[in-house]
Each structure stands twice: as C-alpha cells, then as structure tokens.
SEPATI-941713 format. One record per atom (N, C-alpha, C, CB): residue in three letters; x, y, z. Coordinates in steps of 0.001 Angstrom, whole numbers, plus 500000, padded with zeros to 6 digits. Atoms other than C-alpha are relative to their C-alpha. Glycine has a CB too. Layout:
# SEPATI-941713
ALAXYZ ...
This chain:
# SEPATI-941713
MET500882498799500132 MET499986500091499932 MET500955501075499974 MET498919500188501159 ARG499076498706500049 ARG501388503406498947 ARG499557500997500809 ARG500126500618498665 VAL500522498934499313 VAL501247506405501088 VAL499851501289499251 VAL500765500196501095 ILE500444498892500616 ILE499431509467499559 ILE500023501164500920 ILE498722499770499469 TYR499912498555499125 TYR500524513071501058 TYR499044500795499343 TYR501526500845500005 ILE500954499000500448 ILE497511515228500767 ILE500644501386499606 ILE498977500204501103 ASP499423498732500453 ASP499439518380500194 ASP500772500128498705 ASP500834500419500970 ILE499426500163501261 ILE501480516914497436 ILE498729499862498946 ILE501015498695500021 LEU501229500439501074 LEU498153515469495670 LEU499336501409499773 LEU498720498736500693 LEU500593498957500202 LEU496502518794496024 LEU500851500898499059 LEU499670500531501222 PHE499126498948500701 PHE499290521044494808 PHE500363499388498506 PHE501465500314500943 LEU499605500488501237 LEU500098518594491876 LEU498662500001499052 LEU500677498539500190 ASN501175499896500665 ASN496592518397490693 ASN499515501313499616 ASN499109499425500700 PHE500041498665500349 PHE496220522154490990 PHE500732500434498771 PHE500447500703501045 TYR499164499514501249 TYR499008522734488728 TYR499486499208498763 TYR501679499727500200 ILE500280500668501362 ILE497848520091486017 ILE498658500461499651 ILE500066498365500013 THR501324499335500436 THR494224521353486118 THR500168501303499559 THR498998500057501060 TYR499727498656500274 TYR495554524948485965 TYR500499499973498342 TYR501189500594501135 PHE499436500174501119 PHE497555523888482682 PHE498900499245498865 PHE501292499219500338 LEU501068500584501055 LEU494482521701481297 LEU499185501147499673 LEU499018498750500567 ILE500919498596500424 ILE492307525074481590 ILE500610500749498925 ILE499842501119501241 VAL498921498989500904 VAL495102527057479834 VAL500122499361498774 VAL501605500214500623 GLY499802500650501162 GLY495555524439477227 GLY498355499925499135 GLY500726498458500438 THR501301499958500513 THR491736524218476580 THR499602501420499377 THR499067499611501113 CYS500166498672500490 CYS491618527856476318 CYS500857500275498684 CYS500382500977501122 CYS499209499916501265 CYS494388527892473854 CYS499387499469498975 CYS501221499410500049 LEU500698500641500940 LEU492556525387471817 LEU498736500845499433 LEU499612498716500588 LEU501391499254500278 LEU489209527606472040 LEU500306501403499464 LEU499050500150501403 HIS499537498370500269 HIS491241530953471508 HIS499114501002501034 HIS499602500525498176 SER500748499354499023 SER489397531986474812 SER500881500542501020 SER499024499127500570 ARG499314499103498996 ARG490754534531477281 ARG499240499996501400 ARG500066501515499417 ILE500678499869498769 ILE490031534207481021 ILE500955500662500990 ILE499498498642500498 THR499387499402498817 THR491004536272484127 THR500971498920500782 THR498805500533500974 LEU498996500764499409 LEU493928534861486259 LEU498977499438501319 LEU501516500993500406 LEU500837500611498816 LEU491279534457489131 LEU499179498937499650 LEU499110500966500634 ARG500868501189500711 ARG488984532175487006 ARG500766498982499794 ARG499372500296498662 ARG499004501120500298 ARG491916530088486207 ARG500214499224501405 ARG501501500636499381 ILE499533500513498577 ILE492898529822489884 ILE498955499336500703 ILE500490501125500922 LEU501291500572499211 LEU489447529107491048 LEU499646498639499331 LEU498610501077499903 GLY500150501202500839 GLY488812526358488242 GLY500970498968500411 GLY500184500313498531 ALA498973500900499532 ALA492308524767489315 ALA499654499688501253 ALA501342500502499957 SER500047500370498540 SER491457524832492901 SER498732499076500139 SER499903501363501002 PHE501262500914499846 PHE488058522993492376 PHE500541498520499385 PHE498529500684499044 GLY499413501217500593 GLY490176520535490085 GLY500908499365501120 GLY500857500348498630 ALA499195500524498707 ALA492498520151492976 ALA499253499115500978 ALA500492501201500848 ALA501001500525498663 ALA489722519452495471 ALA499397498708499473 ALA498590501177500475 SER500629501033500484 SER488218516955493048 SER500898498814499852 SER499403500361498831 SER499030501226500023 SER491445514849493016 SER500077499086501058 SER501279500397499876 LEU500200500714498777 LEU490518513741496559 LEU499228498598499673 LEU499169500940501029 ILE500772500933500193 ILE488287511312494662 ILE500991498591499822 ILE499088500424498814 ILE498984500950500064 ILE491566509245494398 ILE499969499032501328 ILE501364500769499835 LEU500023500587498705 LEU490921508222498160 LEU498849499047500201 LEU499959501049501009 LEU501030500644500040 LEU487639506655497324 LEU500152498642499401 LEU499140500732499428 PRO499793501305500599 PRO487148502943496443 PRO499739499952498403 PRO499060499001500728 GLN499875499760501459 GLN487678502036492787 GLN498673500004499413 GLN500866498963499304 MET501340499758500583 MET484709503146490454 MET500129499010498903 MET499660501574499506 SER499976500681501140 SER483547501235487397 SER500494501037498844 SER498598499364499766 ILE499453498976501037 ILE484766502883484100 ILE498843500923499472 ILE500694499214498710 LEU501115499051500434 LEU481221504235483213 LEU499788500963501147 LEU498604499220499641 LEU500282498874498949 LEU480769505686486657 LEU501114501030500025 LEU499852499398501484 GLY499073499273499923 GLY484181507167486621 GLY499989501157499009 GLY501004499253499950 ALA500192498981501184 ALA483513508665483121 ALA499131501020500435 ALA499400499378498690 ILE501182499004499638 ILE480290510269484497 ILE500589501236501002 ILE498690499082500856 VAL499561499100499162 VAL481980511682487450 VAL501060501070499377 VAL500525499254501095 LYS499120499196500599 LYS484717512898485328 LYS499337501155499162 LYS500849499171499209 LEU500753498921500810 LEU482348514830483054 LEU499317500806500938 LEU498972499444498956 LEU500640498930499268 LEU480556516407485923 LEU500930500700500613 LEU499050499602500926 PHE499043499165499549 PHE483838517616487350 PHE500557500933498835 PHE501053499173500635 SER499852499184501173 SER484639518956483777 SER499100500998499985 SER499897499308498828 THR500810498907500292 THR481450520872483633 THR500164500857500833 THR498775499792499893 ALA500040499055498698 ALA481851522455487113 ALA501029500968499556 ALA500401499242501568 ILE498731499223500210 ILE485569523400486075 ILE499714500945499047 ILE501192499190499568 MET500059498942501220 MET484499525030482735 MET499016501008500422 MET499521499342498506 PHE501014498843499499 PHE481535526818484424 PHE500648501126500863 PHE498821499348500920 ILE499350499151498985 ILE483795528299487233 ILE501183500781499032 ILE500670498992501391 SER498809499546500878 SER486597528956484487 SER499492500993498963 SER500718498740499236 LEU500329499225501140 LEU484650530391481530 LEU498589500377499965 LEU500343499307498805 GLY501328499388500065 GLY481183530925482555 GLY498907499251499436 GLY500067501147499299 PHE501039500735500807 PHE477994529718480876 PHE499868500223498530 PHE498746500290500527 GLY500056499409501349 GLY477674532000477892 GLY498569499556499459 GLY501277499469499019 ASN501137500529500464 ASN474994530181475887 ASN500071498348499932 ASN499742500657498657 LEU499801501539499769 LEU474031526348476063 LEU501005499344499057 LEU498636499235499815 ARG499227500644501102 ARG475813525342472702 ARG501475500399500247 ARG499479500478498507 LEU498542499613499903 LEU479040527136473444 LEU500563499289501460 LEU500154501814499996 PHE499438500747498726 PHE479094525673477213 PHE500254498482499665 PHE498908500098501292 ILE499912501508500235 ILE478384522199475903 ILE501425499738499213 ILE498622499439499053 GLY498911500005500842 GLY481184522735473395 GLY501400499957500779 GLY499884501202499124 ARG498803499708498917 ARG483757524080475859 ARG500199498709500870 ARG499608501346501079 THR500011500995499054 THR482849521378478351 THR500476498511499252 THR498483499982500655 LEU499484501265500708 LEU483498518476475823 LEU501272500036499746 LEU499402499711498787 LEU498528499889500351 LEU486677519756474638 LEU500714499811501398 LEU500398501510499253 PHE499469500442498728 PHE487726520022478202 PHE500224498853500530 PHE499466500367500733 PHE500091501333499460 PHE486634516619479149 PHE500713499242498946 PHE498505499485500283 LEU499198500607500970 LEU488416515312475796 LEU501440500225500444 LEU499707500555498596 VAL498645499909499529 VAL491548516788477086 VAL500471499361501301 VAL500270501294500094 ASN499984500723498969 ASN491091515252480330 ASN500124498683499781 ASN499058500226500664 CYS499932501252500523 CYS490417511989478862 CYS501405499347499600 CYS499187500055498920 ILE498709500246500541 ILE493696512194476898 ILE500977499751501000 ILE500427501056499200 TYR499019499847498807 TYR495638513229480107 TYR499781498474500666 TYR499556501444501171 ALA500270501205499181 ALA493931510384481976 ALA500520498614499586 ALA498613499881500106 GLY499419501111500658 GLY494757507755479423 GLY501467499865500052 GLY499623500021498694 ILE498555499897499766 ILE498298508817479476 ILE500442499274501220 ILE500409501417500112 MET499855500373498367 MET498346508380483386 MET499774498670500017 MET498943500724501081 MET500136501354499827 MET496803505021483134 MET500583499043499061 MET498769499765500071 GLY498953500656500916 GLY499041503735480407 GLY501345499845500897 GLY500294500977498577 LEU498590499694499029 LEU502031504845482752 LEU499933499035501165 LEU500082501690500703 TRP500032501053498839 TRP500611502929485636 TRP499679498875499679 TRP499198500233501010 LEU500100501509500426 LEU499645499945483865 LEU501329499386499427 LEU498873499840498862 PHE498856500348500732 PHE502725499526481689 PHE501386500097500938 PHE500049500967498733 SER498711499776499302 SER505596501089483915 SER500014500136501398 SER500598501100499540 ALA500054499993498417 ALA504299501714487286 ALA501157500813500696 ALA500090498475500553 PRO498630499297499343 PRO506793504407488294 PRO499906499924501577 PRO500153501737499544 VAL500094500213498471 VAL507733504285492035 VAL499383501313500490 VAL501511499692500753 GLY500726498777499466 GLY505620506431494018 GLY498670500571499230 GLY501032501125500014 MET501238499589500833 MET502687506660491444 MET498524499178500293 MET500424499750498422 VAL501236500742499615 VAL499196505999492460 VAL498936500684498837 VAL499523500285501799 TYR501034499409500875 TYR496127506256489988 TYR498832499232500219 TYR500359500024498521 ASN501193500400499775 ASN492657505718490762 ASN498823500782499813 ASN500018499634501048 ASN501219499062500229 ASN489161507053489743 ASN500467501099499078 ASN499414500657501404 GLY499540499016500927 GLY490851509098487118 GLY501056501176500456 GLY498794500616499519 ALA499211498990499257 ALA493073510978489552 ALA501360499456500011 ALA499471500285501466 ALA498816500431500160 ALA496705510601489441 ALA500942500843501302 ALA500411500285498387 TYR499048499617498893 TYR499310510915492468 TYR501249499620499478 TYR499738499326501401 PHE498565500351500195 PHE503192511058491905 PHE500730500714501136 PHE500570500448498530 ASP498949499736498968 ASP505863511138494536 ASP501339500186499226 ASP500104498769501097 ILE498976499742500772 ILE508179512812491984 ILE500470501303500410 ILE499679499899498632 PRO499536498945499948 PRO510406515770492142 PRO499007501258499677 PRO501037499861499252 VAL500922498958500616 VAL508265519124491671 VAL500720500659498620 VAL499689501235501187 TRP499290499404501130 TRP510781520194489004 TRP499564499022498695 TRP501737500039500316 MET500417500786501128 MET509847517168486804 MET498398500081499783 MET500477498510500229 ALA501544499783500361 ALA506029517786487217 ALA499849501166499314 ALA499045500077501196 LEU500058498886500895 LEU506667521286486087 LEU500420500295498858 LEU500328500732500392 LEU499600500196501212 LEU508504520429483334 LEU499293499311498998 LEU500981499530500095 SER500805500728500897 SER506328517863482063 SER498869500624499426 SER499585498927500574 THR501327499339500398 THR503153519769482126 THR500306501156499186 THR499126500451501224 ALA499780498866500910 ALA504826523025480618 ALA500183499350498521 ALA501348500904500487 ALA499856500701501112 ALA505839520416477811 ALA498982499718499100 ALA500447499021500294 ALA501174500361500607 ALA502513519260477293 ALA499125501369499655 ALA499249498982500963 TYR500869498679500508 TYR500989522955476946 TYR500681500513498920 TYR499819501222501080 PHE499406499582501149 PHE503764523593474562 PHE499648499442498736 PHE501209499866500137 ILE500684500703501249 ILE502492520826472289 ILE498796500589499743 ILE499728498508500157 LEU501579499499500472 LEU498906522041472391 LEU500311501351499319 LEU498761500267501435 ARG500024498664500731 ARG500146525549471349 ARG500618499743498620 ARG500835501182500808 ILE499597500273501263 ILE502020523809468406 ILE499058499535499297 ILE500969499236499921 ILE501139500391500514 ILE498782522115467686 ILE499041500917499329 ILE499444499440500899 ARG500963498999500180 ARG496841525282467746 ARG500641500857498729 ARG499759500885501440 TYR499324499163500952 TYR499501527143465656 TYR499685499414498390 TYR501665499984500407 PHE500111500443501450 PHE499141524642462754 PHE498684500024499557 PHE500515498652499757 ALA501316500090500338 ALA495554524457463078 ALA499378501331499306 ALA499290499639501238 ASP500385498630500780 ASP495231528267462499 ASP500657500143498851 ASP500277501257500734 SER499353499780501396 SER497792528205459585 SER499179499403499049 SER501419499421499841 LYS500737500614501275 LYS495101526048457655 LYS498859501000499754 LYS499366498368500246 THR500969499134500290 THR492627528909457939 THR500085500793498781 THR499885500767500984 SER499794499360501222 SER491896530241454542 SER499929501385500087 SER499137499575499066 ALA499820498492499866 ALA492934533853454041 ALA498910500524498797 ALA501790500532499713 ASP500816499552501064 ASP490580534007450979 ASP498338499847500298 ASP500451499165498729 LYS501439500244499768 LYS487501532957452693 LYS499309500905500542 LYS499755499012500696 LYS500593498921499428 LYS484886535239453732 LYS498767499485501109 LYS499461500919498773 TYR500901500068499049 TYR482664535417456799 TYR499128500855500306 TYR500445499823500859 THR501031499033499824 THR479789537051458102 THR500156500149501851 THR498303499341499277 LEU499458499561498450 LEU480613539086461609 LEU498440500421500448 LEU501416501573500104 GLU501151499481499134 GLU477428539628463942 GLU500521500753501087 GLU499117498896500567 ILE499977499181498867 ILE477656542426466336 ILE498749500196500880 ILE500398501196499569 VAL501237499659499198 VAL475177542543469310 VAL500149500784501014 VAL499382498969500503 THR499634498777498894 THR474902545766471428 THR498307500196500622 THR500806501813499044 GLU501312499573499261 GLU472064547069473606 GLU499084500818498994 GLU500352500963501363 LYS500626499521501029 LYS471156548926470416 LYS499515499376498732 LYS500634500782499737 GLY500617500749501015 GLY470426546236468209 GLY501392498922499412 GLY499278501192498745 LYS499038500843500643 LYS472353543835465679 LYS500492500203498657 LYS499545498842500005 ALA499555499724501532 ALA474545544387462643 ALA500822498912499491 ALA500861501346499819 ALA499409501089500474 ALA475945541820460237 ALA500867500731498934 ALA498990498859499506 LEU498962499483500621 LEU479177542613458363 LEU500489498846499065 LEU501024500530500997 THR499167501053500635 THR481118540586455681 THR501282500346500470 THR499941499918498431 ALA498654500070499310 ALA484551539767457304 ALA500862499209499472 ALA499960499626501263 LEU498674500667500516 LEU487919538846456074 LEU501048499419500957 LEU500733500989499232 PRO498937500142499129 PRO490478536922457965 PRO501142500506499475 PRO500200498741500370 ASP498864499381500649 ASP493742538718457889 ASP500926499894501278 ASP499723501606499345 SER499048500303498933 SER496748537383460027 SER500902501125500160 SER500780498748499738 GLY499026498835499593 GLY498446540855459708 GLY499219500791501097 GLY500418501041498659 ASN500698499415498823 ASN495799542208462259 ASN500219499527501040 ASN498805500016499988 LYS499560500638498721 LYS497644541583465416 LYS499676500753501267 LYS501456499796499969 LEU500242499234498874 LEU496416544264467464 LEU499160499509501133 LEU499489501091499582 THR500549500520498947 THR495425543440470945 THR500072500897500987 THR500498498860500329 ASP500050499173498947 ASP494206545436473781 ASP500951499560501304 ASP498559500084500339 PHE498932500414498944 PHE496960545561476483 PHE499245499593501387 PHE501098501313500286 PHE500513500124498492 PHE494596545694479643 PHE499110498670499985 PHE499021501435500531 SER501133501262499904 SER491957542995478656 SER500764498948499327 SER498390500254499163 GLY499281501172500882 GLY494096540932476287 GLY499079499595498649 GLY500191498515501027 LEU500780500518501111 LEU491276540770473670 LEU500608500688498731 LEU498400500305500185 PRO499735499472501369 PRO492040541110470051 PRO499052500771499386 PRO500236499032499144 VAL500797498854500361 VAL490571543959467988 VAL499670499497498592 VAL500773501507500103 ILE500535499998501200 ILE488203543479464940 ILE499617500960499395 ILE499232499401499943 PHE500079498790500761 PHE488400546348462514 PHE498910499767499287 PHE501151500363499174 CYS501334500036500910 CYS485068547382460918 CYS499720501300499512 CYS498695499508500764 ASP500575499064500655 ASP483552549656458663 ASP498901500760500730 ASP499578499457498888 ILE500974499248499019 ILE481771552433460794 ILE498713500097499389 ILE500466501456500378 ASN501177499793500763 ASN479251553108458052 ASN499179498581500179 ASN500385500396498397 LYS500643501236499974 LYS478046549506458365 LYS499619499609501167 LYS500676499079499513 CYS500354500340498459 CYS477480549249462107 CYS499975501204500870 CYS501065498997500659 ALA500309498761499105 ALA477021552901463260 ALA498836499977500887 ALA499802501163499185 SER501343500050499086 SER473512552041464468 SER500084499276501216 SER498842499367499292 VAL499716500816498783 VAL474787549542466990 VAL501178500681500833 VAL500402498471499569 CYS498973499553499050 CYS477689551487468333 CYS499726500900501024 CYS500962500532499376 PRO500183499170499095 PRO478060553373471265 PRO500050501537499580 PRO500882499658500929 ASP499977498682500358 ASP477574557231471036 ASP501397500627500078 ASP499068500702500819 ALA498719499470499719 ALA481080557983472238 ALA500955499412499099 ALA500393499789501380 VAL499347500281501173 VAL482498556026469217 VAL499898500847498904 VAL499667498896499620 ILE500521498929500955 ILE480463558265466764 ILE500690501189500391 ILE498425500231500038 MET499043498684499500 MET481877561270468834 MET501177499810499491 MET500242500224501567 GLN498511500032500192 GLN485322560217468412 GLN500349499913498534 GLN500640498796500752 LEU499820500114501526 LEU485109559482464819 LEU499467501349499267 LEU499142498656499423 SER500692498898500957 SER483183562745463906 SER501281501149500094 SER498214500680500690 SER499071499160500153 SER485153566063463105 SER499659501192501163 SER500036500431498473 GLU500606499020499017 GLU483625567899466114 GLU501671500425500646 GLU498627499140501315 ALA498782499261499290 ALA486238570144468317 ALA500674498977500965 ALA499488501379500898 PRO499276500958499082 PRO489076568021470152 PRO499332499846501393 PRO501468500484500206 GLU500341499962498569 GLU487723569294473596 GLU498661499148500206 GLU499816501559500501 SER501159500664499929 SER484416567836472817 SER500071498377500087 SER499269500438498869 ARG499917501457500045 ARG485737564351472028 ARG501026499550501294 ARG500603499504498425 GLU499275500538498905 GLU487959564269474978 GLU498968499688501128 GLU501126500999500467 LYS501068500107498923 LYS484853564321477237 LYS499199498693499531 LYS498978501441500101 SER500808501177500303 SER483421561317475282 SER500617498752499820 SER499305500199498913 ILE499265501167500201 ILE485552558327476135 ILE499434498996500637 ILE501273500086500357 LYS500593500864499210 LYS483321556607478492 LYS499496498577499340 LYS498948500738500566 GLY500261501523500751 GLY482966552856477602 GLY500733499666498906 GLY498631499803499462 ILE499244500247501066 ILE485514552971475119 ILE501381499918500175 ILE499759500839499138 ARG498567500113499968 ARG489288552300474441 ARG500500500650499054 ARG500493498787499954 LEU499298499356501020 LEU491665554358472632 LEU501533499221499905 LEU500068501660500365 ILE498863501102499963 ILE494458551888471374 ILE501018500625498861 ILE499378498261499570 PRO499291499655501279 PRO497551553306469390 PRO500335498780499354 PRO501259500837500194 CYS499599501236501036 CYS498408550998466276 CYS500688500661498879 CYS498650499093499368 THR499177499414501243 THR500389551260463233 THR499176499268498655 THR501901499486500091 THR500446500585501265 THR498844550793459649 THR500702500247498775 THR498767500370499770 VAL499088499786501273 VAL500013550932456012 VAL500374501461500058 VAL499226499640498516 SER499612498452500181 SER499515554655456182 SER500375500567501237 SER498843500892499437 GLY499390499559498855 GLY501124555197459455 GLY499387499819501311 GLY500221501223499850 GLY500515500304498752 GLY500493555434463135 GLY498500500730500028 GLY501054500515501178 VAL501523499603499528 VAL496641555874464267 VAL499666499481501227 VAL498889499510499067 THR500624500596498758 THR494460555387467049 THR498741499280499744 THR499716501055501020 ALA501022500749500149 ALA492122552693467224 ALA498995500153501018 ALA500394498799499895 ILE501181499625499216 ILE488549553467468745 ILE499336498818500147 ILE499117501053499406 CYS500513501377499835 CYS487260550180470346 CYS499075499963501130 CYS501111498989500214 PHE500860500154498979 PHE484540549035472395 PHE499357498511499996 PHE498973501101499894 LYS500383501566499870 LYS483098545706473648 LYS498513499804500044 LYS500611499320501365 PRO501406500353500082 PRO479689544689472534 PRO499651498907500760 PRO499599499752498720 GLN500590501191499200 GLN477378542276474320 GLN500444498639499410 GLN498381500055499998 LYS499642501307500623 LYS478268539542471896 LYS500430500174498691 LYS498911499047499990 ILE499617499928501522 ILE480057539034468698 ILE500073498455499541 ILE501566500839499730 PHE500056501378500553 PHE479496535970466437 PHE500821499930498716 PHE498516499561499718 ILE499406500173501300 ILE481632534797463316 ILE499347498846499571 ILE501522499883499960 CYS500952500956500582 CYS479492532797461014 CYS500814499703498641 CYS498364500647499786 ASP499663500635501331 ASP480591530407458417 ASP498849499072499350 ASP501292499122500203 GLY501109500917500332 GLY477634528896456606 GLY499151499744501075 GLY500452498759499518 SER500840500154498878 SER475745527100459308 SER500707499884501347 SER499185498852499790 VAL499316499952498933 VAL478489527421461780 VAL500250501258500580 VAL501017499423499799 ARG500028498535499637 ARG478055530356464000 ARG500634499752501614 ARG498210500806499871 LYS499375500031498808 LYS480822530739466812 LYS500053501356500695 LYS501282499465499806 GLU499880498767499170 GLU480800533257469553 GLU501366500184500329 GLU499183499963501263 VAL498552499717499586 VAL484170534943470223 VAL500064501251500794 VAL500959500139498760 SER499650498545499075 SER485566537513472684 SER500988500825499285 SER500714499702501582 ALA499342498923500690 ALA486969540514471054 ALA499415501407500164 ALA500022499679498614 LEU500401498631500191 LEU486763544260470791 LEU499513500323498595 LEU501120500877500340 ILE500372499697501241 ILE485219545962467871 ILE500675501471499961 ILE498366499873499754 GLY499167498811500200 GLY487589548850466430 GLY499884500747498755 GLY501311499653500117 PHE500217499260501207 PHE487539551586464008 PHE501177500965500130 PHE498506500709499875 THR499105498905500057 THR490026554106462777 THR499447500894498873 THR501496499532499757 LYS500470498870500927 LYS489437557588460924 LYS500252499588498429 LYS500854501431500375 ASN499636500098501438 ASN491079556272457808 ASN498936498897499340 ASN501667499509499835 GLY501030500849500507 GLY488395553413457563 GLY500789498554499524 GLY499179500820498710 ILE499638500953500899 ILE488698550098455605 ILE500118500103498828 ILE499437499218500036 ASN499995499758501618 ASN490127550225452255 ASN499626498269499392 ASN501922500721499361 GLY500006501391500613 GLY488332547003451027 GLY498442500151499347 GLY500257498572501268 LYS501258499928500554 LYS485384546685448506 LYS499112498928500247 LYS500102500153498728 ASP500574501121499864 ASP484483543165449054 ASP499628499408501417 ASP500754499239499355 PHE500050500390498677 PHE484570543157452852 PHE499656501290500841 PHE501343499321500414 GLU500452498979499107 GLU483419545232455896 GLU500712499714501408 GLU498373499993500094 ALA499495500250498591 ALA485375543776458796 ALA501214499248499937 ALA499005499249500879 ILE498874500575500191 ILE488738542538459265 ILE500399499176501359 ILE500970501056499564 PHE499689500579498717 PHE489866539945462020 PHE501074498908499742 PHE498694499413500703 ASN498882500885500130 ASN492759537784462853 ASN499367498570500166 ASN501171500329501094 PRO500717501379500108 PRO491887534020461948 PRO500235499367501221 PRO500488499063498825 ARG499782500914498648 ARG493335532895465347 ARG499103500204500884 ARG501242500190500741 ILE501148500008499028 ILE490224534064466933 ILE499289498972500024 ILE499151500938499853 LEU500695501180500146 LEU488601531213465488 LEU500648498826500803 LEU499907499694498562 
C-alpha cells in the first residue's frame, strides 16, 4: 500500500488542472482572468481527492469526470449560451480523457515508483521540477497544435460578422487577416476592425463622437465605455477607437461561433470593396 500525501496531491492536481484549463482555452482561443483560472484549478485540485475513494467502474468514473469537467468549465469560463458551454465542456473533457489515458498507461505498463492512479486521478511522488517540466512541455505541444490548426485557415474565405449591442444587431462581411495583430493591453482581447458606416447604428455614441470632426475638447469628454489604442497601419500611426459589444459571432455557413474581442475603428476606415470587417484568423 502506497502512502499519499494530501498536500502533494492537491498541489500537483492544482498545477495540472491549471494547465488543462489554459490548454483548453488555447485550443478555443478564449481568454480568461487569472482569478477564474485559479478558482477552476482549485476545484480541480479538490476533486482529485476522489483518488481516496474505492475504485469506481469505468462508466461511473467517466460520468463523475464529466461532471467535474462541467463544473470546472463553468467556474473558469462561465456559461455563455448552452451550445457554447457544451462545446467547451466536451473539449475540456476530451483533454482530460487524453491526460487520464496517458496516466493510466503509465500506471499499467511502467508503474513508476510512488505513482498512484485511481478513479481518474493521479498522484506522483516525484520531484516538483519534473512535474513542472512535463506539464509545461504538454502545454507547449498544445500551442504547436493550435498554431498549425490556425495556419490552415483560408485567407480567401469570407465570413459573416454579427455584432450585438443594447442598440441592436449588425451583420458585416468579414475577411480573416493574419496581419491584424492588434490586442488590447489591459484585457488581452484582439481587435476586429470594422467599417463604421455598416454598424454605426449599434455603436456607442462615444465611438461616433470620437470619429466625428467635432472640436477636440468635445471628443475628450466622450471616452466613457470605449478604449483608445495606438496602432500602426500601412498609412502610418493611428489611434483605434474600440468598444466591447454584448456579443460577437463569426459565421461560416451553418457554423456560428461566439468569440471574445473588441470592435475597433480608425478614421481612415477599411480599404476594401468586398469586405466590411477584418479579424485575425486565430480568433477562430
């Protein structure tokens, strides 16, 4: 019978769950706050105490693991809408199953000294540096997978961008452009540049005011609810005027994906006849 130290068990599974959450968000291109990541990882660490219970059947273990995955995704990413929440949960569950499969294989075929695996939870009596290094390597592999998946996005394909605010909804023809790398420093959200003429009806009044030709002192008073982000375009340095709508969807035929981003405008507008918005394909 092997001894399990609860402090090591909780620390190890906190760290692993943290990177499982970060890895899932990497695959989803979702950004969450540090607090949500810590809360989700804390719940994952607490759930690892299931290792102390009698061994469950494979079916019951999978159900319990799915319930834990659902709770962790709710804590980490919130609910959003039902379709989005189910998709996130299933992806996180899949990532967990891959991890659990690797741990079970290790336990069955090599049984490292000090390793205990039960009910989908793993315990290692190994040096901390080894756990840190192996988990970081797994995350790096996920980043590589995400990079190659992003590179397959067709730059010639057009999408429909839907912007939802308290004023209503606007639909624009959008083009993926890997050259659009602008990100808000404070929130970490990417910026989708749009043609103001196509979505002025749903924009905050402060955005219209900033883009107008009124006196500078009038514009300085109308920055509530928007962000002014310096950026560089082919025509030189400009200021992007951005806001965060209630919801943003990028549609490709029957596929409609909700994304987290800011909507941005410049006084120079968008130089394109066949599209009305530009987004970085990595948002998808």
